[in-house]
Gaussian input, Z-matrix of N, CA and C with variables (Angstrom, degrees):
# hf/3-21g

backbone

0 1
 N
 C     1     B1
 C     2     B2     1     A1
 N     3     B3     2     A2     1     D1
 C     4     B4     3     A3     2     D2
 C     5     B5     4     A4     3     D3
 N     6     B6     5     A5     4     D4
 C     7     B7     6     A6     5     D5
 C     8     B8     7     A7     6     D6
 N     9     B9     8     A8     7     D7
 C    10    B10     9     A9     8     D8
 C    11    B11    10    A10     9     D9
 N    12    B12    11    A11    10    D10
 C    13    B13    12    A12    11    D11
 C    14    B14    13    A13    12    D12
 N    15    B15    14    A14    13    D13
 C    16    B16    15    A15    14    D14
 C    17    B17    16    A16    15    D15
 N    18    B18    17    A17    16    D16
 C    19    B19    18    A18    17    D17
 C    20    B20    19    A19    18    D18
 N    21    B21    20    A20    19    D19
 C    22    B22    21    A21    20    D20
 C    23    B23    22    A22    21    D21
 N    24    B24    23    A23    22    D22
 C    25    B25    24    A24    23    D23
 C    26    B26    25    A25    24    D24
 N    27    B27    26    A26    25    D25
 C    28    B28    27    A27    26    D26
 C    29    B29    28    A28    27    D27
 N    30    B30    29    A29    28    D28
 C    31    B31    30    A30    29    D29
 C    32    B32    31    A31    30    D30
 N    33    B33    32    A32    31    D31
 C    34    B34    33    A33    32    D32
 C    35    B35    34    A34    33    D33
 N    36    B36    35    A35    34    D34
 C    37    B37    36    A36    35    D35
 C    38    B38    37    A37    36    D36
 N    39    B39    38    A38    37    D37
 C    40    B40    39    A39    38    D38
 C    41    B41    40    A40    39    D39
 N    42    B42    41    A41    40    D40
 C    43    B43    42    A42    41    D41
 C    44    B44    43    A43    42    D42
 N    45    B45    44    A44    43    D43
 C    46    B46    45    A45    44    D44
 C    47    B47    46    A46    45    D45
 N    48    B48    47    A47    46    D46
 C    49    B49    48    A48    47    D47
 C    50    B50    49    A49    48    D48
 N    51    B51    50    A50    49    D49
 C    52    B52    51    A51    50    D50
 C    53    B53    52    A52    51    D51
 N    54    B54    53    A53    52    D52
 C    55    B55    54    A54    53    D53
 C    56    B56    55    A55    54    D54
 N    57    B57    56    A56    55    D55
 C    58    B58    57    A57    56    D56
 C    59    B59    58    A58    57    D57
 N    60    B60    59    A59    58    D58
 C    61    B61    60    A60    59    D59
 C    62    B62    61    A61    60    D60
 N    63    B63    62    A62    61    D61
 C    64    B64    63    A63    62    D62
 C    65    B65    64    A64    63    D63
 N    66    B66    65    A65    64    D64
 C    67    B67    66    A66    65    D65
 C    68    B68    67    A67    66    D66
 N    69    B69    68    A68    67    D67
 C    70    B70    69    A69    68    D68
 C    71    B71    70    A70    69    D69
 N    72    B72    71    A71    70    D70
 C    73    B73    72    A72    71    D71
 C    74    B74    73    A73    72    D72
 N    75    B75    74    A74    73    D73
 C    76    B76    75    A75    74    D74
 C    77    B77    76    A76    75    D75
 N    78    B78    77    A77    76    D76
 C    79    B79    78    A78    77    D77
 C    80    B80    79    A79    78    D78
 N    81    B81    80    A80    79    D79
 C    82    B82    81    A81    80    D80
 C    83    B83    82    A82    81    D81
 N    84    B84    83    A83    82    D82
 C    85    B85    84    A84    83    D83
 C    86    B86    85    A85    84    D84
 N    87    B87    86    A86    85    D85
 C    88    B88    87    A87    86    D86
 C    89    B89    88    A88    87    D87
 N    90    B90    89    A89    88    D88
 C    91    B91    90    A90    89    D89
 C    92    B92    91    A91    90    D90
 N    93    B93    92    A92    91    D91
 C    94    B94    93    A93    92    D92
 C    95    B95    94    A94    93    D93
 N    96    B96    95    A95    94    D94
 C    97    B97    96    A96    95    D95
 C    98    B98    97    A97    96    D96
 N    99    B99    98    A98    97    D97
 C   100   B100    99    A99    98    D98
 C   101   B101   100   A100    99    D99
 N   102   B102   101   A101   100   D100
 C   103   B103   102   A102   101   D101
 C   104   B104   103   A103   102   D102
 N   105   B105   104   A104   103   D103
 C   106   B106   105   A105   104   D104
 C   107   B107   106   A106   105   D105
 N   108   B108   107   A107   106   D106
 C   109   B109   108   A108   107   D107
 C   110   B110   109   A109   108   D108
 N   111   B111   110   A110   109   D109
 C   112   B112   111   A111   110   D110
 C   113   B113   112   A112   111   D111
 N   114   B114   113   A113   112   D112
 C   115   B115   114   A114   113   D113
 C   116   B116   115   A115   114   D114
 N   117   B117   116   A116   115   D115
 C   118   B118   117   A117   116   D116
 C   119   B119   118   A118   117   D117
 N   120   B120   119   A119   118   D118
 C   121   B121   120   A120   119   D119
 C   122   B122   121   A121   120   D120
 N   123   B123   122   A122   121   D121
 C   124   B124   123   A123   122   D122
 C   125   B125   124   A124   123   D123
 N   126   B126   125   A125   124   D124
 C   127   B127   126   A126   125   D125
 C   128   B128   127   A127   126   D126
 N   129   B129   128   A128   127   D127
 C   130   B130   129   A129   128   D128
 C   131   B131   130   A130   129   D129
 N   132   B132   131   A131   130   D130
 C   133   B133   132   A132   131   D131
 C   134   B134   133   A133   132   D132
 N   135   B135   134   A134   133   D133
 C   136   B136   135   A135   134   D134
 C   137   B137   136   A136   135   D135
 N   138   B138   137   A137   136   D136
 C   139   B139   138   A138   137   D137
 C   140   B140   139   A139   138   D138
 N   141   B141   140   A140   139   D139
 C   142   B142   141   A141   140   D140
 C   143   B143   142   A142   141   D141
 N   144   B144   143   A143   142   D142
 C   145   B145   144   A144   143   D143
 C   146   B146   145   A145   144   D144
 N   147   B147   146   A146   145   D145
 C   148   B148   147   A147   146   D146
 C   149   B149   148   A148   147   D147
 N   150   B150   149   A149   148   D148
 C   151   B151   150   A150   149   D149
 C   152   B152   151   A151   150   D150
 N   153   B153   152   A152   151   D151
 C   154   B154   153   A153   152   D152
 C   155   B155   154   A154   153   D153
 N   156   B156   155   A155   154   D154
 C   157   B157   156   A156   155   D155
 C   158   B158   157   A157   156   D156
 N   159   B159   158   A158   157   D157
 C   160   B160   159   A159   158   D158
 C   161   B161   160   A160   159   D159
 N   162   B162   161   A161   160   D160
 C   163   B163   162   A162   161   D161
 C   164   B164   163   A163   162   D162
 N   165   B165   164   A164   163   D163
 C   166   B166   165   A165   164   D164
 C   167   B167   166   A166   165   D165
 N   168   B168   167   A167   166   D166
 C   169   B169   168   A168   167   D167
 C   170   B170   169   A169   168   D168
 N   171   B171   170   A170   169   D169
 C   172   B172   171   A171   170   D170
 C   173   B173   172   A172   171   D171
 N   174   B174   173   A173   172   D172
 C   175   B175   174   A174   173   D173
 C   176   B176   175   A175   174   D174
 N   177   B177   176   A176   175   D175
 C   178   B178   177   A177   176   D176
 C   179   B179   178   A178   177   D177
 N   180   B180   179   A179   178   D178
 C   181   B181   180   A180   179   D179
 C   182   B182   181   A181   180   D180
 N   183   B183   182   A182   181   D181
 C   184   B184   183   A183   182   D182
 C   185   B185   184   A184   183   D183
 N   186   B186   185   A185   184   D184
 C   187   B187   186   A186   185   D185
 C   188   B188   187   A187   186   D186
 N   189   B189   188   A188   187   D187
 C   190   B190   189   A189   188   D188
 C   191   B191   190   A190   189   D189
 N   192   B192   191   A191   190   D190
 C   193   B193   192   A192   191   D191
 C   194   B194   193   A193   192   D192
 N   195   B195   194   A194   193   D193
 C   196   B196   195   A195   194   D194
 C   197   B197   196   A196   195   D195
 N   198   B198   197   A197   196   D196
 C   199   B199   198   A198   197   D197
 C   200   B200   199   A199   198   D198
 N   201   B201   200   A200   199   D199
 C   202   B202   201   A201   200   D200
 C   203   B203   202   A202   201   D201
 N   204   B204   203   A203   202   D202
 C   205   B205   204   A204   203   D203
 C   206   B206   205   A205   204   D204
 N   207   B207   206   A206   205   D205
 C   208   B208   207   A207   206   D206
 C   209   B209   208   A208   207   D207
 N   210   B210   209   A209   208   D208
 C   211   B211   210   A210   209   D209
 C   212   B212   211   A211   210   D210
 N   213   B213   212   A212   211   D211
 C   214   B214   213   A213   212   D212
 C   215   B215   214   A214   213   D213
 N   216   B216   215   A215   214   D214
 C   217   B217   216   A216   215   D215
 C   218   B218   217   A217   216   D216
 N   219   B219   218   A218   217   D217
 C   220   B220   219   A219   218   D218
 C   221   B221   220   A220   219   D219
 N   222   B222   221   A221   220   D220
 C   223   B223   222   A222   221   D221
 C   224   B224   223   A223   222   D222
 N   225   B225   224   A224   223   D223
 C   226   B226   225   A225   224   D224
 C   227   B227   226   A226   225   D225
 N   228   B228   227   A227   226   D226
 C   229   B229   228   A228   227   D227
 C   230   B230   229   A229   228   D228
 N   231   B231   230   A230   229   D229
 C   232   B232   231   A231   230   D230
 C   233   B233   232   A232   231   D231
 N   234   B234   233   A233   232   D232
 C   235   B235   234   A234   233   D233
 C   236   B236   235   A235   234   D234
 N   237   B237   236   A236   235   D235
 C   238   B238   237   A237   236   D236
 C   239   B239   238   A238   237   D237
 N   240   B240   239   A239   238   D238
 C   241   B241   240   A240   239   D239
 C   242   B242   241   A241   240   D240
 N   243   B243   242   A242   241   D241
 C   244   B244   243   A243   242   D242
 C   245   B245   244   A244   243   D243
 N   246   B246   245   A245   244   D244
 C   247   B247   246   A246   245   D245
 C   248   B248   247   A247   246   D246
 N   249   B249   248   A248   247   D247
 C   250   B250   249   A249   248   D248
 C   251   B251   250   A250   249   D249
 N   252   B252   251   A251   250   D250
 C   253   B253   252   A252   251   D251
 C   254   B254   253   A253   252   D252
 N   255   B255   254   A254   253   D253
 C   256   B256   255   A255   254   D254
 C   257   B257   256   A256   255   D255
 N   258   B258   257   A257   256   D256
 C   259   B259   258   A258   257   D257
 C   260   B260   259   A259   258   D258
 N   261   B261   260   A260   259   D259
 C   262   B262   261   A261   260   D260
 C   263   B263   262   A262   261   D261
 N   264   B264   263   A263   262   D262
 C   265   B265   264   A264   263   D263
 C   266   B266   265   A265   264   D264
 N   267   B267   266   A266   265   D265
 C   268   B268   267   A267   266   D266
 C   269   B269   268   A268   267   D267
 N   270   B270   269   A269   268   D268
 C   271   B271   270   A270   269   D269
 C   272   B272   271   A271   270   D270
 N   273   B273   272   A272   271   D271
 C   274   B274   273   A273   272   D272
 C   275   B275   274   A274   273   D273
 N   276   B276   275   A275   274   D274
 C   277   B277   276   A276   275   D275
 C   278   B278   277   A277   276   D276
 N   279   B279   278   A278   277   D277
 C   280   B280   279   A279   278   D278
 C   281   B281   280   A280   279   D279
 N   282   B282   281   A281   280   D280
 C   283   B283   282   A282   281   D281
 C   284   B284   283   A283   282   D282
 N   285   B285   284   A284   283   D283
 C   286   B286   285   A285   284   D284
 C   287   B287   286   A286   285   D285
 N   288   B288   287   A287   286   D286
 C   289   B289   288   A288   287   D287
 C   290   B290   289   A289   288   D288
 N   291   B291   290   A290   289   D289
 C   292   B292   291   A291   290   D290
 C   293   B293   292   A292   291   D291
 N   294   B294   293   A293   292   D292
 C   295   B295   294   A294   293   D293
 C   296   B296   295   A295   294   D294
 N   297   B297   296   A296   295   D295
 C   298   B298   297   A297   296   D296
 C   299   B299   298   A298   297   D297
 N   300   B300   299   A299   298   D298
 C   301   B301   300   A300   299   D299
 C   302   B302   301   A301   300   D300
 N   303   B303   302   A302   301   D301
 C   304   B304   303   A303   302   D302
 C   305   B305   304   A304   303   D303
 N   306   B306   305   A305   304   D304
 C   307   B307   306   A306   305   D305
 C   308   B308   307   A307   306   D306
 N   309   B309   308   A308   307   D307
 C   310   B310   309   A309   308   D308
 C   311   B311   310   A310   309   D309
 N   312   B312   311   A311   310   D310
 C   313   B313   312   A312   311   D311
 C   314   B314   313   A313   312   D312
 N   315   B315   314   A314   313   D313
 C   316   B316   315   A315   314   D314
 C   317   B317   316   A316   315   D315

   B1=1.4474
   B2=1.5233
   B3=1.3160
   B4=1.4531
   B5=1.5323
   B6=1.3253
   B7=1.4679
   B8=1.5303
   B9=1.3362
   B10=1.4507
   B11=1.5266
   B12=1.3288
   B13=1.4673
   B14=1.5212
   B15=1.3271
   B16=1.4638
   B17=1.5167
   B18=1.3246
   B19=1.4538
   B20=1.5310
   B21=1.3360
   B22=1.4601
   B23=1.5227
   B24=1.3355
   B25=1.4619
   B26=1.5304
   B27=1.3295
   B28=1.4555
   B29=1.5263
   B30=1.3323
   B31=1.4571
   B32=1.5248
   B33=1.3285
   B34=1.4581
   B35=1.5200
   B36=1.3140
   B37=1.4539
   B38=1.5127
   B39=1.3319
   B40=1.4630
   B41=1.5187
   B42=1.3379
   B43=1.4492
   B44=1.5287
   B45=1.3349
   B46=1.4575
   B47=1.5253
   B48=1.3088
   B49=1.4593
   B50=1.5117
   B51=1.3174
   B52=1.4676
   B53=1.5290
   B54=1.3159
   B55=1.4628
   B56=1.5248
   B57=1.3427
   B58=1.4649
   B59=1.5221
   B60=1.3226
   B61=1.4586
   B62=1.5357
   B63=1.3219
   B64=1.4651
   B65=1.5293
   B66=1.3278
   B67=1.4651
   B68=1.5267
   B69=1.3251
   B70=1.4585
   B71=1.5161
   B72=1.3346
   B73=1.4652
   B74=1.5213
   B75=1.3130
   B76=1.4557
   B77=1.5211
   B78=1.3288
   B79=1.4597
   B80=1.5207
   B81=1.3429
   B82=1.4496
   B83=1.5102
   B84=1.3359
   B85=1.4628
   B86=1.5203
   B87=1.3021
   B88=1.4664
   B89=1.5260
   B90=1.3311
   B91=1.4625
   B92=1.5236
   B93=1.3288
   B94=1.4583
   B95=1.5210
   B96=1.3399
   B97=1.4619
   B98=1.5181
   B99=1.3262
   B100=1.4551
   B101=1.5221
   B102=1.3173
   B103=1.4633
   B104=1.5243
   B105=1.3313
   B106=1.4577
   B107=1.5262
   B108=1.3343
   B109=1.4549
   B110=1.5231
   B111=1.3435
   B112=1.4596
   B113=1.5290
   B114=1.3089
   B115=1.4609
   B116=1.5267
   B117=1.3362
   B118=1.4754
   B119=1.5284
   B120=1.3257
   B121=1.4584
   B122=1.5293
   B123=1.3311
   B124=1.4617
   B125=1.5237
   B126=1.3409
   B127=1.4592
   B128=1.5166
   B129=1.3156
   B130=1.4570
   B131=1.5159
   B132=1.3346
   B133=1.4633
   B134=1.5210
   B135=1.3253
   B136=1.4548
   B137=1.5141
   B138=1.3374
   B139=1.4617
   B140=1.5174
   B141=1.3198
   B142=1.4584
   B143=1.5280
   B144=1.3454
   B145=1.4700
   B146=1.5316
   B147=1.3176
   B148=1.4661
   B149=1.5308
   B150=1.3180
   B151=1.4711
   B152=1.5314
   B153=1.3146
   B154=1.4625
   B155=1.5221
   B156=1.3220
   B157=1.4519
   B158=1.5253
   B159=1.3271
   B160=1.4568
   B161=1.5209
   B162=1.3225
   B163=1.4609
   B164=1.5194
   B165=1.3242
   B166=1.4602
   B167=1.5253
   B168=1.3454
   B169=1.4643
   B170=1.5240
   B171=1.3208
   B172=1.4553
   B173=1.5178
   B174=1.3162
   B175=1.4642
   B176=1.5191
   B177=1.3253
   B178=1.4517
   B179=1.5143
   B180=1.3160
   B181=1.4681
   B182=1.5191
   B183=1.3198
   B184=1.4584
   B185=1.5210
   B186=1.3299
   B187=1.4571
   B188=1.5115
   B189=1.3274
   B190=1.4724
   B191=1.5275
   B192=1.3379
   B193=1.4666
   B194=1.5233
   B195=1.3287
   B196=1.4626
   B197=1.5228
   B198=1.3477
   B199=1.4590
   B200=1.5210
   B201=1.3455
   B202=1.4646
   B203=1.5151
   B204=1.3170
   B205=1.4516
   B206=1.5264
   B207=1.3429
   B208=1.4595
   B209=1.5241
   B210=1.3184
   B211=1.4612
   B212=1.5150
   B213=1.3235
   B214=1.4660
   B215=1.5211
   B216=1.3200
   B217=1.4620
   B218=1.5311
   B219=1.3360
   B220=1.4641
   B221=1.5339
   B222=1.3258
   B223=1.4672
   B224=1.5229
   B225=1.3252
   B226=1.4697
   B227=1.5253
   B228=1.3301
   B229=1.4642
   B230=1.5124
   B231=1.3298
   B232=1.4494
   B233=1.5176
   B234=1.3130
   B235=1.4589
   B236=1.5133
   B237=1.2994
   B238=1.4588
   B239=1.5286
   B240=1.3266
   B241=1.4628
   B242=1.5267
   B243=1.3265
   B244=1.4584
   B245=1.5147
   B246=1.3449
   B247=1.4614
   B248=1.5205
   B249=1.3350
   B250=1.4599
   B251=1.5214
   B252=1.3361
   B253=1.4603
   B254=1.5299
   B255=1.3383
   B256=1.4611
   B257=1.5202
   B258=1.3176
   B259=1.4689
   B260=1.5148
   B261=1.3379
   B262=1.4626
   B263=1.5011
   B264=1.3345
   B265=1.4550
   B266=1.5102
   B267=1.3206
   B268=1.4586
   B269=1.5167
   B270=1.3353
   B271=1.4582
   B272=1.5140
   B273=1.3122
   B274=1.4490
   B275=1.5155
   B276=1.2997
   B277=1.4601
   B278=1.5139
   B279=1.3160
   B280=1.4590
   B281=1.5167
   B282=1.3077
   B283=1.4560
   B284=1.5176
   B285=1.3236
   B286=1.4551
   B287=1.5239
   B288=1.3338
   B289=1.4550
   B290=1.5171
   B291=1.3292
   B292=1.4577
   B293=1.5227
   B294=1.3192
   B295=1.4677
   B296=1.5270
   B297=1.3170
   B298=1.4581
   B299=1.5167
   B300=1.3399
   B301=1.4575
   B302=1.5194
   B303=1.3273
   B304=1.4668
   B305=1.5080
   B306=1.3396
   B307=1.4629
   B308=1.5203
   B309=1.3152
   B310=1.4528
   B311=1.5219
   B312=1.3255
   B313=1.4708
   B314=1.5218
   B315=1.2972
   B316=1.4558
   B317=1.4538
   A1=108.94
   A2=117.03
   A3=119.54
   A4=111.78
   A5=115.81
   A6=122.60
   A7=111.67
   A8=118.41
   A9=122.25
   A10=111.64
   A11=117.13
   A12=120.79
   A13=111.18
   A14=118.34
   A15=121.19
   A16=111.68
   A17=117.55
   A18=120.24
   A19=113.18
   A20=118.26
   A21=121.01
   A22=109.88
   A23=116.03
   A24=121.30
   A25=110.32
   A26=116.07
   A27=121.76
   A28=108.46
   A29=116.33
   A30=122.33
   A31=108.26
   A32=116.00
   A33=121.15
   A34=110.44
   A35=115.60
   A36=121.60
   A37=110.25
   A38=115.50
   A39=121.13
   A40=108.53
   A41=116.77
   A42=121.99
   A43=108.71
   A44=115.74
   A45=121.26
   A46=107.45
   A47=116.39
   A48=121.59
   A49=113.50
   A50=117.46
   A51=120.32
   A52=110.65
   A53=115.28
   A54=119.85
   A55=111.50
   A56=116.07
   A57=121.66
   A58=110.14
   A59=115.65
   A60=121.05
   A61=108.65
   A62=116.27
   A63=120.82
   A64=108.90
   A65=115.24
   A66=122.78
   A67=107.02
   A68=116.27
   A69=121.64
   A70=107.09
   A71=115.82
   A72=121.68
   A73=107.91
   A74=115.32
   A75=121.42
   A76=107.67
   A77=115.48
   A78=121.75
   A79=107.82
   A80=115.43
   A81=119.29
   A82=112.74
   A83=115.66
   A84=120.88
   A85=111.54
   A86=115.59
   A87=123.05
   A88=112.32
   A89=115.98
   A90=124.51
   A91=112.83
   A92=118.68
   A93=121.37
   A94=108.78
   A95=116.60
   A96=121.65
   A97=108.91
   A98=116.23
   A99=122.79
   A100=107.55
   A101=117.19
   A102=121.06
   A103=107.85
   A104=116.51
   A105=121.52
   A106=110.04
   A107=115.30
   A108=122.12
   A109=106.89
   A110=116.82
   A111=121.51
   A112=107.10
   A113=115.99
   A114=121.69
   A115=110.64
   A116=116.77
   A117=119.69
   A118=112.06
   A119=115.67
   A120=125.81
   A121=113.93
   A122=117.74
   A123=121.91
   A124=110.15
   A125=115.40
   A126=122.43
   A127=107.76
   A128=117.48
   A129=122.50
   A130=108.06
   A131=116.73
   A132=121.05
   A133=107.59
   A134=116.06
   A135=121.11
   A136=109.99
   A137=115.73
   A138=122.10
   A139=108.53
   A140=115.35
   A141=120.47
   A142=108.75
   A143=116.75
   A144=119.05
   A145=110.06
   A146=116.28
   A147=121.93
   A148=112.95
   A149=117.63
   A150=120.09
   A151=112.32
   A152=117.63
   A153=122.20
   A154=111.20
   A155=114.58
   A156=121.69
   A157=108.35
   A158=116.16
   A159=122.29
   A160=108.11
   A161=115.58
   A162=121.80
   A163=108.70
   A164=116.11
   A165=122.55
   A166=107.53
   A167=115.27
   A168=122.41
   A169=110.51
   A170=116.00
   A171=122.49
   A172=107.68
   A173=115.86
   A174=119.91
   A175=108.24
   A176=116.09
   A177=121.56
   A178=110.72
   A179=116.18
   A180=121.21
   A181=112.20
   A182=117.01
   A183=121.29
   A184=114.23
   A185=117.69
   A186=121.02
   A187=110.81
   A188=117.21
   A189=120.92
   A190=111.58
   A191=116.03
   A192=122.36
   A193=109.41
   A194=116.37
   A195=121.67
   A196=108.16
   A197=116.83
   A198=121.33
   A199=112.31
   A200=116.21
   A201=119.63
   A202=110.59
   A203=114.41
   A204=122.53
   A205=106.73
   A206=116.01
   A207=121.76
   A208=108.92
   A209=117.72
   A210=120.85
   A211=108.28
   A212=116.83
   A213=121.55
   A214=111.73
   A215=118.30
   A216=120.74
   A217=111.89
   A218=118.22
   A219=121.82
   A220=111.79
   A221=117.53
   A222=121.84
   A223=113.30
   A224=116.50
   A225=120.48
   A226=109.69
   A227=114.83
   A228=120.98
   A229=109.00
   A230=116.13
   A231=121.37
   A232=109.29
   A233=117.02
   A234=121.44
   A235=108.82
   A236=115.19
   A237=120.67
   A238=108.12
   A239=117.66
   A240=119.06
   A241=110.04
   A242=116.59
   A243=121.59
   A244=108.58
   A245=117.15
   A246=118.64
   A247=109.93
   A248=117.57
   A249=121.51
   A250=111.98
   A251=117.88
   A252=121.64
   A253=111.71
   A254=117.29
   A255=121.13
   A256=108.95
   A257=116.81
   A258=120.91
   A259=108.52
   A260=117.11
   A261=119.95
   A262=111.63
   A263=115.82
   A264=122.78
   A265=112.62
   A266=114.44
   A267=121.82
   A268=111.02
   A269=115.30
   A270=119.48
   A271=108.21
   A272=116.51
   A273=121.03
   A274=111.11
   A275=116.10
   A276=121.27
   A277=106.16
   A278=117.05
   A279=121.74
   A280=108.14
   A281=115.88
   A282=118.72
   A283=111.80
   A284=117.24
   A285=121.68
   A286=113.43
   A287=119.68
   A288=123.01
   A289=108.35
   A290=117.28
   A291=119.48
   A292=110.39
   A293=115.89
   A294=121.86
   A295=109.40
   A296=116.27
   A297=121.66
   A298=109.86
   A299=117.93
   A300=120.80
   A301=113.38
   A302=119.03
   A303=121.24
   A304=112.77
   A305=118.21
   A306=121.44
   A307=111.60
   A308=117.32
   A309=120.71
   A310=110.54
   A311=114.97
   A312=119.60
   A313=108.11
   A314=116.85
   A315=116.67
   A316=114.94
   D1=134.98
   D2=-177.44
   D3=-81.52
   D4=167.62
   D5=-175.77
   D6=-60.05
   D7=-40.37
   D8=-178.21
   D9=-61.57
   D10=-45.22
   D11=-178.35
   D12=-66.02
   D13=-35.97
   D14=-179.76
   D15=-68.49
   D16=-32.83
   D17=-174.28
   D18=-99.57
   D19=9.89
   D20=177.98
   D21=-60.28
   D22=127.51
   D23=-178.36
   D24=-89.70
   D25=140.86
   D26=175.89
   D27=-124.01
   D28=151.99
   D29=175.91
   D30=-89.60
   D31=124.51
   D32=-177.54
   D33=-123.68
   D34=160.38
   D35=176.22
   D36=-143.37
   D37=141.73
   D38=176.22
   D39=-136.28
   D40=126.59
   D41=177.54
   D42=-104.04
   D43=124.96
   D44=175.99
   D45=-81.65
   D46=100.79
   D47=-177.97
   D48=-84.78
   D49=1.27
   D50=-178.45
   D51=-92.64
   D52=173.06
   D53=177.84
   D54=-97.98
   D55=16.27
   D56=178.65
   D57=-123.30
   D58=149.09
   D59=175.71
   D60=-68.23
   D61=142.34
   D62=177.42
   D63=-127.77
   D64=165.61
   D65=173.11
   D66=-112.57
   D67=125.82
   D68=175.60
   D69=-102.41
   D70=124.83
   D71=175.69
   D72=-118.74
   D73=128.83
   D74=178.63
   D75=-117.58
   D76=121.88
   D77=-176.79
   D78=-121.38
   D79=124.38
   D80=-175.97
   D81=-132.92
   D82=-176.09
   D83=179.55
   D84=-67.35
   D85=163.45
   D86=177.29
   D87=56.73
   D88=39.81
   D89=175.39
   D90=63.29
   D91=27.72
   D92=175.97
   D93=-72.23
   D94=134.21
   D95=177.94
   D96=-149.59
   D97=132.40
   D98=177.29
   D99=-137.29
   D100=133.52
   D101=177.79
   D102=-135.99
   D103=127.62
   D104=-178.71
   D105=-140.23
   D106=147.43
   D107=170.46
   D108=-85.06
   D109=134.27
   D110=177.90
   D111=-122.57
   D112=117.95
   D113=-177.72
   D114=-76.81
   D115=161.96
   D116=-179.95
   D117=-52.86
   D118=132.36
   D119=176.80
   D120=66.04
   D121=9.97
   D122=178.23
   D123=-82.76
   D124=148.19
   D125=173.10
   D126=-105.08
   D127=120.25
   D128=176.20
   D129=-103.31
   D130=127.02
   D131=173.63
   D132=-111.62
   D133=142.69
   D134=-176.63
   D135=-158.25
   D136=162.99
   D137=174.90
   D138=-111.37
   D139=143.54
   D140=178.06
   D141=-155.83
   D142=164.18
   D143=174.14
   D144=-61.04
   D145=144.13
   D146=-175.55
   D147=-56.84
   D148=-30.76
   D149=-175.97
   D150=-96.36
   D151=32.11
   D152=-179.01
   D153=-87.71
   D154=162.54
   D155=173.68
   D156=-119.10
   D157=136.23
   D158=-179.01
   D159=-109.22
   D160=129.41
   D161=177.31
   D162=-113.88
   D163=138.57
   D164=177.91
   D165=-112.61
   D166=119.62
   D167=-176.22
   D168=-118.06
   D169=150.87
   D170=171.57
   D171=-134.38
   D172=171.56
   D173=178.47
   D174=-112.09
   D175=115.04
   D176=178.65
   D177=-103.11
   D178=-173.71
   D179=179.71
   D180=-61.04
   D181=-33.91
   D182=-178.87
   D183=-89.71
   D184=3.10
   D185=-178.01
   D186=116.41
   D187=-162.43
   D188=-178.63
   D189=-62.61
   D190=139.73
   D191=178.87
   D192=-130.31
   D193=129.87
   D194=175.47
   D195=-79.25
   D196=118.25
   D197=-179.81
   D198=-86.52
   D199=-44.15
   D200=179.64
   D201=-160.62
   D202=159.16
   D203=177.16
   D204=-127.17
   D205=128.35
   D206=-173.04
   D207=-131.16
   D208=139.95
   D209=172.77
   D210=-75.27
   D211=138.54
   D212=-177.82
   D213=-56.51
   D214=-32.62
   D215=-178.88
   D216=-61.81
   D217=-21.20
   D218=177.71
   D219=-79.97
   D220=-13.32
   D221=-177.20
   D222=-109.45
   D223=9.64
   D224=-177.56
   D225=-64.03
   D226=131.52
   D227=178.06
   D228=-86.95
   D229=135.78
   D230=-179.68
   D231=-119.22
   D232=137.99
   D233=175.41
   D234=-85.62
   D235=136.14
   D236=176.79
   D237=-105.54
   D238=149.28
   D239=177.93
   D240=-59.58
   D241=141.71
   D242=179.53
   D243=-98.70
   D244=126.77
   D245=176.44
   D246=-59.87
   D247=145.77
   D248=-176.35
   D249=-61.60
   D250=-26.26
   D251=-178.69
   D252=-72.30
   D253=-16.80
   D254=-177.40
   D255=-99.12
   D256=124.13
   D257=176.57
   D258=-87.28
   D259=152.84
   D260=177.56
   D261=112.59
   D262=-164.58
   D263=-175.00
   D264=-84.82
   D265=-178.50
   D266=179.97
   D267=-72.26
   D268=148.19
   D269=174.25
   D270=-73.25
   D271=149.85
   D272=-177.69
   D273=-113.25
   D274=142.36
   D275=170.04
   D276=-114.99
   D277=125.65
   D278=-176.69
   D279=-116.86
   D280=111.72
   D281=-179.09
   D282=54.84
   D283=32.01
   D284=178.89
   D285=86.81
   D286=-0.84
   D287=-179.52
   D288=-112.88
   D289=129.35
   D290=-179.78
   D291=-67.99
   D292=138.63
   D293=178.93
   D294=-75.41
   D295=156.92
   D296=177.11
   D297=-65.15
   D298=144.43
   D299=-179.37
   D300=-60.24
   D301=-29.70
   D302=-178.98
   D303=-67.77
   D304=-14.34
   D305=178.04
   D306=-84.76
   D307=-11.05
   D308=-176.10
   D309=-85.79
   D310=148.28
   D311=175.38
   D312=-72.13
   D313=145.55
   D314=178.20
   D315=177.95

């Protein structure tokens, strides 16, 4: 695989559906690293190399706990066509779940 294909950036989104704050860590090729706090019910959008891995961490009684590990390709945001009757930006699908309308530009 050539250098360009490895470093291709994708737009991703992760919604924290829990009532607890989590830490999202994204680790990718060529020393790519992103770490963000995601508050309860917040949608975080970010760019990362296509071949990255996303880890979701929380803090338990015993210290940090890994909740899940997800491939970035599973979190890619896709734009859907907007009906002409609707003003504003494109609707977003985040990990297969439609984003709330209040998150859309309009």
